[in-house]
N, C-alpha and C positions, 0 to 999 in steps of 0.2 A: 061361517066365514071360511072354513077350510074347503068346502065345496066350491065356493066362488074362486078361491085361489087356484085350485086345481083346474077349474074350467077356464080361467084366464090363461094359465100356463099352457094348457092343451090348445087353446085357440091361437096363442102366439106361435106355438110350435107348428101348427098346421099352416098358418099364414106365411111363415118364413121358410118352411120346407117345400112349398110349392113354387115351381119356377114358372115365370111368365113366358119363357122362351119355348115355343112350340114349333120350332122350325124343323120340318121334315126333310129338308134338302141336305146338301153336302155341308158338313161342318166347315167353319172358317179356319182353314189351316194354311191359307195362302196359295193353294194349288189351282184354284179356278182360273181359267183363261188359257191363252196360247203360250206355249213354251217351245223355243227352238233348240233342237239338239245341237250342241256345240262340239262335244268331244266325248270319248270314252277312255277309260283307263282299266287295264287288266293285267294281272300278273302273267308273265310269260313262263309257261311250264316246259318249254322246249329245251331248256338246259342252262341258259345264262341267268335266269331268275330275276330279270329286270321287269319293271312296269312298262308296258307298251301303251302309248297314248296315240289315239287315232282322232284326227281332225274331221269333224262333220259340219263345220260352220258354213261351208259352201254348198252343202247338199240340200239345204232348205227343208229339213224334216221337222214338221211342227206337230207337237202333241197338244191337242186341244182338250183340256179337262173341263167338262161341263157339269152342270147341276145333275143331281139324281144318279151319280156314279157312272156317267158315260164319258169315255175317252175316245176321241176321234182322231185318226191319222189320215191325211189326204195322200201321203206318200209312205211307202213301206220303209221301215228301218231294219237294221240287222236283227232286231229282237221282236218286233211287232209288225204284223201285216197292215196294209192300208185298210181303212174301214173303222167300224165302231167296235169298241171293246168295253168291258165292264171294269170298274175299279172300286175298291173299298178301302178306306183309311182306318187303321186299327184304332180301337178305343184308347189304347195307351198313348197314342199320339194326340188325340183330341183332349184328353185330360192330363196332358204332360205337366209334371210338376218339377222335375229335375232337369237341369241343362243337359245332362248326359243321358237322359232317357232316349231310347231309340224308337223312332216311329217306323211303322211299316205300312206299305200300301200293297194291296193285292190287285194285280192287273191280270184279268182272266183268272187263271189258276196258279199264278206265280206270285210269291211273296218277295217284295223288294224293300230294302231299307229306304227311308225317305226323309229328306230335309229341305226346307226352304229358308233361305236367309237373304233378306233384301230381294234382289231380282235374280237370284241364282237358286236353282233347284238341283238336287242330286238324288237320283234313285240308283240303287245298286243291289247286286247279288254277289258281291265279292266274298261275302261270308260263305258262299257256296262255290267258290272258285270261278265266279262269273265276273262280268264287267261292272264298273260304276259309270253311270251316264250323267253328264253335266249339261244343264239347260240354262238358257237366258229367257227371262220374261219378255214377251213381245208387246 
């Protein structure tokens, strides 16, 4: 009887431990698709200590995040050249459990903070004295 109980428990453990999700593409973080760069915000270190906001809404700079970690820009931005780039979303973002967990996205060799809420995406390097970029889903 004891052997049957152990076998049953082990079988249940294996059954529930295996995931049927074998997706090898980009995890669903809301990033896939086209995002239009709307503005940037950056701390002004030149003396007055204000946040400088720059409007890019009329520039039509589109970041197209595709499956398999490809980011395509048809038009150069101040931070990324036109063409294809690689991106990788951090595991902490994929398995996010806390509302205040910070997600990161690596674009080429640069780590950016990352957040998508509804149709707004923010990526930023303000933690390294760089800009925060704000996008709208297209």
